[in-house]
N, C-alpha and C positions, 0 to 999 in steps of 0.2 A: 555462438550467437553473433549475428552481424549487427553492428551498432553504427548508425550514421546520424549525421546532424544536418537538419534543414529539410523541409518538406520537398524541396526541389530534387532530393535524392530518392524520393519514394518510388518513382517509376523504375529507375535502375535497380533499386533494391528488390522490387517485386520480380523483375526479370531475372535477377541473380538467384532467386530461390524458386524460379520456375512457375510463378503465378501470373497468369494472363487474364483470368476471369475471377477477380476477388468478390466475395460476398462481404459487404461492408456492415459492420455492427457499430452504430454511432447514433446518438440522439439527434433530434431534428435540428438542434442548434448548429450542427456541423454540415448541414446539407449544402451550404454555400461553397464548400471546398470542391475544387475540381479534381476529383480522384476517380480512377477507373472503378467500375463496379458492374456486376450483372444483376444485383439486387441490393436493397438497403433495408436493414432491420433497425428500427428506431425505438423499439420498446426496451428501455434500459432502466433498471436491471430486468432480467427476464429468465424464467425457468422453462419457457416455451420455445425458445429459439431453435430453428432448424435451418441449416445452410440450404441455399438454392441448389437444386439438383445439377445444374450446369456449372456450378462454381468449382474452381480448382484450387481455391485458397480462401482464407479468412483475413479480412483487414479490419482491425479494431482502431477506432479513433475516440479518445475520451479518457476518463479517469478509471479508477479501479473497477467500478460497476460495469462500465462498457467492456473493459478488457476481460473481466471474469465471465461476462455473458458470451463474449467471443470465444473464450477458452472452452466453454461448454459446447458451443457450435463446432469448434475444432475437434474436440474429443469425440463428439457424436458422429462426425463425418470422416474423421481421420485425415483432416486437411491441415496443411501448414498455416501458421498464424504469423502475421506481421502486425505489430502494434505501433500506433502513433500516440503516445501518452500526452495528455493535456493537464495532468496534475503531477504530484510527486509520490504517488502511491507505491510504485515499484512492482505492481502486479505483472508487468510485462515480462519479467525475468523468469517466471516459474510456470511449471506445467499444471500445478494444482490450483483449485479455485473454489470459492464459495458460491453457492447457487441461491439467489434471492428472487422472490416474486416481485412484480412491479411495485407493490407497497413496501418493499425492502425487507420483508420477513424472510428469515433464513429457511431454505428448503432442503438444505443439506450441503454436501461438499463433494468434490470429485477430483480426478486427476486424468492424465492421459492426453492433455492438450499438446499441441506440437508447435511451441513458439520457436521461430527460426530467425527473426530479425526485428529490430527496433529502430524507428526513425524519430529522433527528438527534434522539436522545433520550438525555440524560445517564444516566437511570436504567438503561438497558440496558448501560451500561459499568461500573457500580459493582462487579460481582462478577468482572470480568475479572482473571485472575491476574496477579501482578507480571510474570512473564516475558513474557506476551503483551502486557501494557500497555507495557512498556519496548520490546520488539522492534518492535511496530507503530508506536509513537511515534517511534522512531529511523528507521523507514521513512519516516514523514511528514517528519522533519527532513531526510532525504536528498532528498526531493522539493523542499524549500525551498532547500537548498544548491545542487542542480544547476540549478534554475530560474534562478539568478542568473548562471550562467556558461556554460551550454550554447549551442550555435549557435542554438537556437530561442528564446533569451531575448528579453524585451521589457520595456518600462517597466511595463506592466500586470502582467506576471508577476512582476517584481521586487517590486512593492508587495505582492502577495499573499504572496510567499515571505518577505519580511522580517517582515511581520506574523505569519505563521505561525511562523517561527523564534523570534521573541521570546516568543510565548505558549508554545510547546513547551518551550523552555529554562527558562522560569520555572516551569511547572506540573509537568513530569515528575518532578523530585526530590520534590515534595510527594505526588504520586500513588504513587511508589515507596515512600515512607515510610508512607503511609496510603491504601490504595485506596478507602476509604469516604469520603474527603474530597470532598464534592459540589462545592465551589467549585473545587478543583484539577482534578477531572474535567471540569467545565464548561469551564474555561480550556483544558485539553488538547484537548478535542473541538473547540472553536472554532479552536485552532491547526491541528488536523488538517484542518479544513474549508478554511482558507486554503491549506494545503499542497496539498490536492487540486486546488484551483483553479489554483495555480501549476503543478502537474503538467500539467493540461489545456492550459494556455497555452504551456508551454515544452518539455515532453517530458523524457526521461530522459537520464542521463549515465553515466559509467564505473562509478560505485559500483553502480548498478542492473544494469548489464550483468554485472558480476562476481557479484552476488547471484543474479541470475536463472540464470546458467550453472551455478554450483555447486549452488544449491538445487534446480533442476530435475533435475539429474543424479542427485542422491542423495535426493530427496524431503524436503528440509529446509525448515523454516519460513522464509518470505521475510523476515519481520521480523528474525529472528535473523541471517540472512545479511547483511542490510543493516547491522545493528549491527556486524558484523565487518568488512565491506568499506568502509563509509563513511570511516573514518579514513585508511587508505592512499590511497584515491581522492582525498580532500581534499588530502593531501600531494602527490600527483602533480599536482594542479591548483592548487597554491598560488599560482602567478603569475596566476591568473584569478579566484580567489575574492575578491569585493569586500570592502573594509574594512567596509562597511555590514553584511555578514553576520556578521563577527566581532563587531561591536558588538551586533548583535541577540542572539547567543548568549552574549555576555559573556566572550569570550576567544578564544584561538587556536583556529580551527575544528576541526582534527583532534583536538586534546587535549580540547576541550569535548565532542566527539562520544564520545570514549572515556569521559569522566567520566559523561556522561548515560546511557551504555549499561551502566556497571559494575553497577548494582543488578540487572540481568537475569541476571548470572552465566553469560554465554554461553561463556566460555572461548575456545578457539581451534578452527580447522578440524579438527584432529586429534581433538578431543573429540567431534566430530559424525560420526566415521567416514570422513572424507575421507582417502584414502591419499596420502602424499607423492608417490608416483610418478605419480599422476594429474594433478598440477598442470599439466604442459605441455599436455595435451589440453584441460583446462578453460580454460586461457589462450587456446588457439587458438579455442575456441568463443566465448569472451568477445569476442575481437577482432572477430568477425563480427557481433556484435549491434548493434542500432540505437542503443543507449545509448552505445556506444563511438564510433560514427560521428557522434553528436550532440555528443560531447565537444569542447571547444575545440581540442584536439589529440588525434588518435586515438592510442591507446597500441598499441604493437606487442605481439605475443604474448610476446616476451621480457620486455618491461617489465611486462606483466600477470602473468607467471609470478613475477617478483620481488615484486610486490605481494602475490600469494597466499602466497608463501613467508614474508613478514613476519607473516602472521596464522595460519600453519599451526602 
């Protein structure tokens, strides 16, 4: 994966991966950017995206929804994907994706995207609202946490995860206090880059399985659901979370995750319209997800229902 910093590097990056006619996937808020394109797809998220027939690559600009939409286009057309992330989601690092309709309802998942390069630019994150900043940063923190204990963990993944966790824990409170703090935003984005690499190396665990199941069913933001689901998942996995991760985040992992998420004001599942009576079927769906199977010990539907009840 080619990783570069600064939007000024985009044209050279596209050239280095052989893309001259990119099909851009980005919401209308980014149309002011002067980027090369043969066509622009602004419906984000989308399950209907199809690359323009004369495109020789895909260019994604935005958060996880835009990048996942672009991954669907990449997989369908077999074209290389260059991503310019504007949040901390980490989606830019993987070939797999969730498919959502424009109302954010989950339509399934897939793989086969061809991510080849990432261009990060701190300037594009400076006006990201507090809730989105906190939610997507906690999503990144979940990538770091899970990379250290899932079945797919490795020494290389641990190194990326611990570097990312330390940066995220240090920078997020500063960003939450002042979103225009360029230095804090820079550190947070570097932490998210480490987290994305850890995700690509190790895969997901129980926290993400929970967040994906409930978020996909109700069309809820993935970052917010990770902010709610990470603490109970860390408590469930307490025997497997390494001391090095606690040291990186500066305290007991589950409690630190709650503290770092607090400025987002995310409340509880009930505040997002999730009915209490639906928890058993959400738990059943969670148990079947790959993140639960990659967890050090698979949680049963009954155990997962209890975890959801804690945050309902």
